[in-house]
N, C-alpha and C positions, 0 to 999 in steps of 0.2 A: 503493499499499500503506500502510496507516495502522497506526502502531505506538503503543501506550501507553507512555510513558516518565515516569520521575519523576527530577527531579534531586536527588541526594543531596549535593551539594556546594555550598558557598558559594564560588564561583569566577567571577572576571571574565573575559569574552572580550575579547581585544584585537583590534579591526579595523582595517583600513586603509581609508581613503577611496578610492572610485574602484575601478577594475579594472587597473590597472597591474601588469604582470608584472615582478618583481625577480629578480635572479640570487641564488643561493644565500647568498653571503655577507652580502647585506641582511638575510636572516632570522635568520642566526646573531647578527649584530649587533643585531638587533631584541631577541632574547632577553636579551642582555647589557645593553642599554639599559634595558630593563623591570627587570631585576634590580638595575641601580645607581640607577635614577632614579625609579621608581614606589613609592608608599607599600607598606609591608610587608604583603601578602597574597596570596592565591594567583590566578596568571594563567594564561590558556591561549589558543592560537591555533593555527590549521592554515594551511599552504602547500604550494605546488606549485611544481615547477621544470622547466626543460627538462632533457634528459638529463644527469645529473651524477653523478659519482663522489665521495664524500665519505670521506676516510680519517681515522682517529682521530689524537688528538694525538701518541701516541708511535710511530706507525708509519713505516716506511720506504717511500717511494712506490715504488721499484723492486721491493719484495717484494709488493705489494698490488695494483698497477695495471698493466694492459696500456696503457701511454701511446700507443703505437703505434696500437692499435685505437681508443682514445678519440679521438685526434686524427684519424684517418681517417674516423670516424663522428659527428664534432661533439659529442663527449661531454666536457663541461666537468670539471675536476678541482680539487677544493679540500680544504683541511684544515680540521677543527674543533678545538675546544679541549677536547672531552671525550674520554675514552679509548674503548677498544672497537675493533671491527673496521671494515673498509671496507664500504661500502654503496652501492648504485646507487639512483637515484630518477630519475622522469621525471614528465609531466604526469597520468599514470594511476596515481600513488602519492601517497598523502597523507603529509605530513610533520606530525607533532604536536609541540608545544612546551609545556611546562609549567614556570612559575616560582613558587618558594614560598620563604617567609622561614624556612628551616629550616637548621640546621647539621649535622643528623644525616642525612647522605646516604644511608645504608643504609635508613633508615626512610622517607625521601622517595622513594627509588627504588622500593622495594616498594609503597608507597602508590600511586603513579602506575600501576604495572603492574596493580595489583588494580582501579583505576578503568577502565583500558582493557579489561581482561578482562571486567569487569562490563557495559560498554557494548556488547561484543560479543555477550555471553551474552543481552542483551535482545533481540537480533535472531535468537535461536535458534541461534546459531553456538556450537558446543562449543569455545570458547577456553579454552586453559590456559597459565598462566605456567609457565615451566621454565627450568632452568639459571641462567645468571647474568643474562641479559638478553633472553630471547625470549618471544614468545608464539606458541604453535602451534596449528594447527586440523588434525585427523587425523594428528597427529604431524609436521606441516609448518609450517615457519617462515612466519608471515604478518606478522610485526612484529618488528624488531630495535630495541634502545633503548641509550641511553647517557646519561651525566650528568657535570657537573662542578660545582665549588663555587666561589662568590665569598663575600666577608665577609657573613656572616649570610644569605645566599641560596644556594639550590640550583637548578640548571637541568637538567631532564630532557627529552630530545628523542629522537623514534623515528620508524620508518617504519611505514606501513601499506599493505601491498600490496593494491591493488584489481584492476588489470588491467596490471600493469607488463610492460614488454618484458623477457621472461626471457632472450632471446637476448642482447641487450646486457648484462645482469646477468651472465650466465655468462661472457661473453667479455671485459669491460671490467674485472671483478674478478678477481683471480688468487690465491685462497687456497691456502696451502700444501698438500701432500699430508697432512702431519701433521693438519691441521685438519679435512680432508675424512674422513680415516680415522677420527678421533675421532667424528665425528658418524655414521658408518657409511653414508656416501654416497659415490658416486664422481663426482658431478657436482653443481654448484650447482642444476641443473634439478630434480634429485631431492629437494632438500632444502626447497624453498620451494613455497609454493601462493599462490594470489590468492583475495580475498574474493568476487569476482564469480562463483565457482563455488559458492557457499554462500548467496548472498542475491540478492533480485531488486531491491534498491534501486540507483538509479543513484549514480555517485560524489557528485553534489551532494546527493543525499538522504542518502547516508551521512555526509557532512560535517554536514548538519543534524541528524542523529541524535546524533553525538558532542557536538555543541554543546548541544543540549538537556539531554542526560543529564548533562553535566560542568559547565555553566555556568549561572548565574542572573543575570547583568548583563553589561554590555558597556561598554567604553571605546574611543572612537575616537582614534586617533592624530591629533595635529595636525600642520599643516606645518612647525611647530618641531620636533616629535618625530621627523619623517621626515629632516629636514636634519641633526639630530644623529646620527641612526642612519646615514646616508650618510657622514658624517664618520667615525664608528666602523668602519665595515666596510672602510674602506681598508686597514687592517691585513692583512685576509684575503687581499688581492690581492698582497702582496709576495712575490717569490720566496723570500725568507728563511722567510716563515711557511708558504708551501705546500710547499716542498721541503727546508727546513731545512738544517742544516749536517750532512753525513754523513762526517766525517773517517775516514781509514784508522786502523784499531786493530790491535795486535799480536796480540790474542787475540779469537777470535770464537766464540761458543757459541750453539746454537739449542736451544730445548727447549720443551715444552707441560706445563702443569699443569693436571690437570682441576679445573674449578670455578674457575680463577684466569685462564688465558688462555695465549696464546703468546708466548714470549720470544726476543729476539735480544739476547744480551749481548756488549757490545763492552768489552774491557779494554785500556787503555793502560799497559803496564807496562814499567819499565826496571830491569834488574838485579834482578829478582823483586820490585820494589816497585810497587804500583799508583799510576799517576798520575791516572788518570781512569776512571770506569766509566760506561757509558751503557746504558740498558735501552730498548729498543724492543719494540713489539708490541700487541696488542689487549686487554690488561689494563686494569683501572679503578683510577684513581688517586683515593684519597680523602684524602691529606694531602700535605704539602709533600715531594714525592720528593727533592728535592736537599739540602735542610736537614736532614731527618728520616732520610735514609738514604744517598744516594750520598756526600755529603761526609764521612761517617764513614769511608769506605773509602779515601780519598785518603791516601797515605803509608804505607799498610799493606802488610805483605809479603804476596804472593799465595800464601798457604798457608792451609789449613783452620782451624788453630788460631788464626792470627793475625786471621782474618776473624771467627771466632766471638767472639773477645775484643773486637773493634771494634764488633761489633754486640751487645754485651751491654746488656740494658736496652731494646733497640729492639724494639718491637712491630709487626712489618712489616704485619700486617692493617690497622694504623692508616694506612698509606701506600698499599698496593695492596690492593684487596678480596680477602679470603679467603687471602692469602699468609701462609704460614708461615714462620718463620726458617730452619728446616732445609731447606725446599724452596728458599729464596733461596741458601743457602750451597752446595747441591748443585748449582744452576746456575753459580755463580761458580767451582767448584773442580773438579767431576767431569769 
């Protein structure tokens, strides 16, 4: 099948020499390496991995992943540095990575989503961006995306479901009933679709299409680049990074805010005074959550008026995408 395409973007495709297959943390480290070490311009690359579950920076593993099922079925589990929810990937799923010299994460994220939407529409697929981070076809999710920010750089990455193992996806990831209810579905299977139902292109042809539409040049990684990335990826394998520290808290609350995400609020309070607050969930962080938000609650009485006063002058949407202060206070106090 021949498709006429036009590249509308000045963007460099970052290629790996040879055909070696890496584990997921390598590609996450590759994004970070490009963002930290390459000259300031737009970069893009695609990758595939053996069956893997990837959970967001702020998620609790036991709330999002069926670890027993993953271990029994050879599905790897890793954490990423971006926010958002838990996703499943395999060799029939394309992962997309976009790195750009931008400090405006909202603008960058929206630009990326529109680029991918446009690339799919060129194939005759009626793809539509919707919600916080999804691209839908026929009302079903075909791509989920997330982002995070480094100094003067933004990284956006996402899935592109081609012919993914939906049985593994449904059983390895365990989203809460609240999330499924909010999406109007009773199973993961009913919520997603795959591109091979809408196009005749092979997976490799689809990858070539994305590259031709989005990129106009190439940069091949050197052996020195790869060695540096392999050193950087070691962090992603540590139990501390993958599973984090989930201490017991005296107050636990769960809630979901439309357009923002799902929250698990943990409050360590003694004699009515907050000692520590932790927020876990699939929301997107756009600022320094510790210094800009959580630290302001330490030593504050766990009462609505005191928390309102502590957060006076704080613009919560500068820390967590789309979050209003009143919504956060309700989570902490109601």
